[in-house]
C-alpha positions, 0 to 999 in steps of 0.5 A: 492402919497402914505404914505411911506412904508418902506419894500417896499422902501428898496425894490426899493432902492435895485433895484437901487443900482449900477446903474447911476441915475439923482437924483432932491432934493428940499427944500423950507420952504420960501414960507409958512413962510416969508408971515406969519413972516418977521423975519422968515429966508426962507432956500430952496436947488434945484438941478435937474438932478445931476447924482449919482451912490450909492452902499448902500441905505437905509432908516430909522425912524418912519414917517417922513423918512430918506433916506441915499445913499453912494456912493464912494465919499460920502453920499446923503440923505434927511429927513422929507420924508412921502409920495412916488410912483413909476410914470408911467417912473419907477421913484421913487418919494418921498415927505414930508408935514408937517401936513397941505399937504404943499411940504417940500421936494422933492427926485426923483430918475430916471434912465433917465434925468428929464425934464429941 
């Protein structure tokens, strides 16, 4: 993965607009926090292969970044994104890493389902 380039990401979002996509969205902080401080509330979310067609997508911020996708029934957004790549299967993969390089969020878009 490489640091996010807003212009290149926006180009990819424009390329995917109007297509039926599969979404992977995952957040975590518990794996890094709970074992250091038992009073820390661990929270996370995970969804894989949710289907979405969006008609407007944009990237905002100066880093870490926020990506929002607007569909006919509402919005999906992910924030805290720092890095990205288009992989060999043409999937657009985003991640948010903290200052120590630990993963905090993964946000991925694909025209084909992700493996279970």
